[in-house]
C-alpha positions in Angstrom: 0.1 0.1 -0.1 2.9 2.1 0.9 4.0 2.2 -2.9 0.9 3.5 -4.4 0.5 7.1 -5.5 -1.1 9.5 -3.1 -4.7 10.9 -4.3 -3.9 14.6 -2.6 -0.7 15.9 -4.4 1.9 16.2 -1.2 3.5 19.6 -1.2 7.4 19.2 0.1 8.6 22.4 -0.4 9.8 24.6 2.8 9.5 28.6 3.3 12.8 29.6 1.3 12.9 26.9 -0.9 11.5 29.4 -3.8 14.0 32.1 -3.1 17.4 29.0 -3.6 15.8 28.3 -6.9 15.7 31.8 -7.8 18.7 32.4 -6.9 20.6 29.5 -8.5 19.1 30.6 -11.5 20.2 34.2 -11.3 24.2 33.1 -10.2 24.2 30.9 -13.4 23.2 33.5 -15.8 25.9 35.7 -13.9 28.7 33.3 -14.1 27.5 33.0 -17.6 28.3 36.7 -18.2 31.2 36.4 -16.4 32.9 34.4 -18.6 31.3 36.1 -21.9 32.8 39.1 -20.6 36.6 37.5 -19.4 37.0 36.0 -22.9 37.9 38.8 -25.1 40.8 39.3 -22.9 41.9 36.0 -23.8 40.9 35.8 -27.5 43.0 39.8 -27.6 38.9 41.0 -29.1 37.8 44.0 -28.1 36.0 44.7 -24.7 32.3 44.0 -24.5 30.1 47.6 -23.6 29.4 48.5 -19.2 26.2 46.7 -19.7 28.4 43.6 -20.1 30.2 43.5 -16.9 27.0 44.8 -15.1 25.0 41.6 -15.7 28.1 39.8 -14.8 27.3 41.3 -11.4 24.0 39.0 -11.0 26.5 36.3 -10.1 26.9 37.9 -6.4 22.9 38.9 -6.6 22.1 35.1 -7.1 24.6 34.1 -4.2 22.8 36.6 -1.8 19.1 35.5 -2.9 19.8 32.0 -2.2 21.7 32.4 0.8 18.3 34.8 2.0 16.2 31.8 1.2 18.9 29.2 3.0 18.4 31.4 6.4 14.6 31.8 6.1 14.6 27.9 5.7 16.9 27.6 8.6 14.5 30.2 10.2 11.2 27.9 9.9 12.9 24.6 10.5 13.9 26.2 14.0 10.6 27.5 14.6 9.2 24.1 14.0 11.5 22.7 16.4 10.9 25.2 19.0 6.9 24.4 18.7 7.9 20.5 18.6 9.8 20.8 21.7 7.4 23.0 23.9 4.0 20.5 23.1 
C-alpha cells in the first residue's frame, strides 16, 4: 500500500525553497556573463560594453538571494523544532 501514489499531491516545499531556486538561476546567469566578459581578454578582441559587466554582477546578487532563502529555511525549521519541543 505504501508504494501507491497518494490521491492528494504532497507539497514538500519549505519556506525559502523558491528563493534558493531563483538565486541559483540568477547566479548561473551571472556566471555565464562573467565567462563571456572575460573571454575577450584571452582572445585579444575588443572588450564588451559596460552593460555586459553589469550583468556579471548578477552572480553576487544570485548568491545573496540563495543565502536569504537558506536563512529563511533555517528560521522556519527552528520555529518548527521549538513548537515541537514545547508541545
